[in-house]
N, C-alpha and C positions, 0 to 999 in steps of 0.2 A: 770966377772961372767955371765953365760948364764941364761938368764931369760926365764922361760917357760910362755907361754901366757895362760891366763885363759879362752880363747875362744876356748876350745877344742870342736871338733865336737861330737855330741851325736850319738850313734849308732842307725840306723833305723832298727827296727825289723819287718817291714811290708813286705808282699809278693807282688811283682809286678805281677798282673794277666794279664796284657796286652799281653805278649807273649803266655800265655795259651789260651786266647781268639782267637788270630791269628791262632794258631794250630787247635783249634776246628772249626773255620770257613773253613780252608782248608780241614779238614776231612769231613765236611758237604758237601762241593762242590764235593769232590771226590765221596762220597756215592750217591749224587743226580745224578751224571753223570753215575755211573756204575750200579745203581739199574735197569734202564730199560733194560740193556744188559743182566741181569741175567735170564730173562725168557727163559725157555727151551721148546722145542717142535719141531714139524716137520715143515720144511719150505714149506709153501704152498702159492700160489698166490690167495688171496681172491678176489671175485668179488667186484667191487666198485659200491655201491648203496647208496642213501640217506636214512638213517634210524635213529631212536632215540635210544640212549643207553638204555640198560636194567638195571633196578634197581635191584641190587643183595643184598638181605638181608643176604645171605650166604657169608662167607668170600671168599671162593674159589669155583667156579662152576666146575662141572665135564665136561671136554672138550674131545670130541671124534673127531678125525681128519681123513679125507680121503685125501690122497695125489693124485697126478696126475696119478699114476699107479693103483689107486683103492685099495690101501692097507689101513688098519685101524690101528689107534693108539689111546691109551687112556692115560690120564695124571695121573692116580692113579694106585696103585697096581703093582709096578715094574718099569722097565725102560720105560720112556715115548717115547723113540725112537725105541722100539721093535715092530715089526709088530704083530698084534693080529688078530686072525680069528674072523669072524662075530659072531659065536656062543659063543666064549669066551667074546666078548664085551657084548653080551646080558646077559651072566651069571654074569659077574662082576658088571654090572650096576644094575641087579636085586638084588644082595647082598647088594650093597651100598644103594639102595632105601628101602630095608627092615629096615636098621638101621636109615636112614635119608630120610623119604618120601618127604620132602620139598626141597631136593637137586636140584639145578638148573642144567640142562643138556644143553650143547651147542654143536653144530656140526660145525666144520670148514671143509669146502669142497673146494678143489682146483678148480679154475675156469676151468681147463682143464679136470677134471674128468667127466666120464659119469654120467648123471643125475640119471641113474638107480642105481648106487652104493650109492648115497646119499639117495635115496628113500628106498633102502634095509636096510640101516643103521637106518633110521628113523622108519621103520617098526619093526626092531629088538628092538629098544629102547622102542617102544610102547608095544611090547610083554613083555618086562622086567618090565613093570609097570610104566613107566615114564608118569606123567600127562601132560607134555608139553615139547617141545624141541625148543630151540632157535637156529637160524642160525647166525653164525658170519660173518660179512661183513666188508669191509674197507670203 
C-alpha cells in the first residue's frame, strides 16, 4: 500500500513584490535619463558667465529666444520653433502679462547675434509691460 505523507506543503497566497520593485526602479532610471532631453526650443549658444540662478516662483517662465540669425522665437502660444516677428512677440507678451502680471520673462540670446537685436527685443518686452527681464546664460 502506498502511504501518503502528512507533510503536504501549504499553498502560499502571498504576492512577491520584488520583481515589481525592480521594474519600477528601471522605469525611474529611464525617466530620469530622458526627462532632460525633452526640453524643446531653439538651439542657441549661450554666452558663458558666472551668475546666480534666478528664483522662479512661477512654474514655467516665458522664454523669448534670439538665434544667431536675429530671428525671434517664443515658447508659448503655438510652435516654439516658429519664427515670430518682433511686433508679434510684443503683442503676445502683452496679452500674457495682462492675465499674469508676475510672469517671469527670460531672454535667451545666441552669443553670435548682434547686440542690437537683443536690445530691440528687451525694449519691445518693456513696451508690452514687462516689469523686468532676465537674461539666460550658461
